[in-house]
C-alpha positions as CSV (number, residue, x, y, z in Angstrom):
1,M,127.5,19.2,-75.3
2,D,124.1,20.9,-75.2
3,D,120.8,18.3,-74.3
4,K,119.5,18.0,-78.1
5,T,122.7,17.0,-79.2
6,K,123.3,14.3,-76.3
7,K,119.5,13.1,-77.1
8,T,120.6,12.7,-80.6
9,F,123.8,11.1,-79.9
10,F,122.2,8.8,-77.4
11,E,119.0,8.1,-79.3
12,K,122.0,6.7,-82.6
13,I,123.9,4.5,-80.4
14,Y,120.6,3.4,-78.6
15,N,119.2,2.3,-81.7
16,E,122.1,0.9,-82.8
17,I,123.2,-1.6,-80.2
18,F,120.2,-2.1,-78.1
19,P,119.7,-5.5,-80.3
20,I,123.2,-6.0,-79.5
21,V,123.9,-5.7,-76.2
22,I,120.6,-7.6,-75.2
23,K,121.8,-10.6,-76.9
24,V,125.7,-10.2,-75.0
25,S,123.2,-9.6,-72.1
26,Y,120.7,-12.5,-72.6
27,H,123.2,-15.3,-73.4
28,I,125.2,-14.8,-69.7
29,T,122.2,-14.2,-67.8
30,K,120.1,-17.1,-69.6
31,D,116.3,-14.5,-68.2
32,M,115.3,-12.0,-70.2
33,D,113.4,-9.9,-67.8
34,A,117.4,-9.5,-66.3
35,A,119.2,-8.6,-69.6
36,Q,116.3,-6.0,-69.7
37,D,117.3,-4.9,-66.9
38,V,120.9,-4.9,-67.0
39,C,120.7,-2.9,-70.7
40,Q,118.7,-0.6,-69.2
41,D,121.2,0.1,-66.2
42,A,123.9,-0.1,-68.7
43,F,121.6,2.6,-71.1
44,I,121.2,4.9,-68.3
45,K,124.9,4.9,-67.1
46,L,125.4,5.8,-70.6
47,Y,123.4,8.8,-70.8
48,H,125.5,10.6,-67.7
49,R,128.7,9.9,-69.7
50,V,127.8,10.6,-73.1
51,E,129.5,13.8,-73.2
52,N,132.7,11.4,-72.1
53,F,132.7,10.0,-76.1
54,P,134.3,11.7,-79.1
55,G,132.4,9.0,-80.8
56,V,129.6,6.4,-81.6
57,E,132.0,3.8,-82.0
58,D,133.7,4.6,-78.1
59,A,130.7,4.6,-76.5
60,K,129.5,1.2,-78.8
61,F,132.1,-0.5,-76.9
62,W,132.6,1.3,-74.0
63,L,128.6,-0.3,-73.4
64,I,129.0,-4.0,-74.1
65,R,132.0,-4.0,-71.7
66,V,129.6,-2.6,-69.0
67,V,126.8,-4.9,-70.5
68,K,129.1,-8.0,-70.2
69,N,129.8,-7.0,-66.6
70,L,126.6,-5.8,-65.5
71,S,125.4,-9.2,-66.8
72,F,128.2,-11.1,-64.9
73,N,127.8,-8.9,-61.9
74,Y,123.7,-10.1,-62.0
75,L,124.8,-13.9,-62.2
76,E,127.0,-14.1,-59.4
77,H,124.5,-12.2,-57.2
78,E,122.1,-14.6,-58.3
79,K,124.4,-17.3,-56.8
80,V,124.8,-15.6,-53.7
81,K,121.1,-15.0,-52.9
82,N,120.2,-18.6,-54.1
83,R,123.1,-20.3,-51.8
84,A,121.5,-18.3,-49.0
85,F,117.7,-19.0,-49.3
86,D,119.4,-22.7,-50.1
87,K,121.0,-21.8,-46.4
88,M,117.6,-21.1,-45.0
89,K,115.7,-24.0,-46.7
90,H,117.8,-26.3,-44.2
91,I,117.8,-23.8,-40.8
92,P,114.8,-25.8,-38.8
93,S,112.5,-24.0,-37.3
94,F,112.8,-25.2,-34.2
95,T,115.7,-26.4,-31.6
96,D,115.8,-29.6,-30.3
97,D,118.9,-30.0,-27.5
98,T,119.2,-32.6,-25.9
99,G,121.9,-34.1,-24.0
100,E,123.6,-36.2,-26.8
101,K,123.3,-32.8,-29.8
102,Q,125.1,-31.5,-27.2
103,L,128.0,-34.2,-26.2
104,L,128.3,-34.5,-30.7
105,K,128.4,-31.1,-30.5
106,K,131.2,-30.8,-28.2
107,E,133.3,-34.2,-30.0
108,A,133.0,-31.7,-32.9
109,E,134.3,-28.6,-31.2
110,E,137.1,-30.6,-30.0
111,K,137.4,-32.1,-33.3
112,V,137.4,-28.8,-35.3
113,N,140.2,-27.5,-32.8
114,Q,142.2,-30.9,-33.2
115,A,142.6,-30.0,-37.0
116,L,143.2,-26.1,-36.5
117,E,146.0,-27.0,-34.7
118,Q,148.2,-28.8,-37.1
119,L,147.9,-26.0,-39.6
120,P,150.6,-24.2,-40.0
121,E,150.5,-21.1,-38.6
122,N,150.0,-18.7,-41.8
123,L,147.2,-21.1,-42.7
124,K,145.7,-21.0,-39.4
125,A,145.5,-17.2,-38.3
126,P,143.0,-16.3,-41.6
127,I,141.2,-19.0,-41.0
128,I,139.9,-18.6,-38.3
129,L,139.8,-15.0,-38.2
130,R,137.3,-15.7,-40.9
131,E,135.3,-18.3,-39.8
132,F,136.1,-17.2,-35.9
133,G,136.3,-13.8,-35.8
134,G,134.0,-12.4,-38.9
135,M,136.4,-10.7,-40.1
136,N,136.2,-10.2,-44.1
137,Y,139.3,-10.9,-46.8
138,K,140.2,-7.4,-47.0
139,E,140.4,-7.0,-42.3
140,I,142.4,-9.6,-42.8
141,G,144.6,-8.7,-44.8
142,A,145.4,-5.7,-43.2
143,A,145.5,-7.4,-39.7
144,L,147.8,-10.0,-41.5
145,G,149.9,-7.6,-43.4
146,I,149.0,-9.6,-46.8
147,S,147.0,-9.3,-49.6
148,E,143.7,-9.2,-49.7
149,S,144.3,-12.4,-52.8
150,N,146.8,-13.9,-50.3
151,V,144.0,-14.3,-47.9
152,K,141.6,-15.5,-50.5
153,I,144.4,-18.2,-51.3
154,R,145.6,-19.1,-47.6
155,I,141.9,-19.8,-46.6
156,F,141.6,-21.9,-49.6
157,R,144.1,-24.3,-48.6
158,A,143.2,-23.8,-45.4
159,R,139.7,-25.6,-46.3
160,E,141.4,-27.9,-48.2
161,A,143.8,-29.1,-45.2
162,L,140.8,-29.1,-43.0
163,G,139.0,-31.5,-45.5
164,K,141.7,-33.8,-45.1
165,L,141.9,-34.0,-41.8
166,L,137.8,-33.9,-40.6
167,P,136.7,-36.5,-43.1
168,V,133.0,-36.2,-43.9
169,G,131.2,-38.4,-41.4
170,E,133.5,-38.3,-38.8
171,V,132.4,-34.8,-37.7
172,Y,128.7,-33.9,-36.2
173,V,127.8,-30.6,-37.7
174,P,124.4,-29.2,-36.2
């Protein structure tokens, strides 16, 4: 496909599909600026792949899927960013490590270790590798010889079990 044909094909798709994909993205992100950014990214991807589509209809459907996926990815990225921001808001800017706090931390460590010991081995290993080893799910799966999705399930179940073993208010969390 020569540049002129590519440009004409791209413009046709843009003019027909932009009003649709901007609405799709906006309804997912609830943010017009984000929707415009998502659509721009999607159209850039389309421009680089335009010769791969036999017709306008194929390109339209592909573009709608890409915009939908990019919009959901944007939302997920915003959630992660907001969680990190919320954590930072709650971290005190000073350390007041009194003897009482040191004692509470030590007691909390002991309670957590006791609760971990009560977990079955198939739940204990993944949660220890994740929380204390700092490993990601893929690394844990490789280390334990299980799938990444199985790691996620086991960590979820371990956290649930620990939540029951360590009721809120019984353990000091600095």
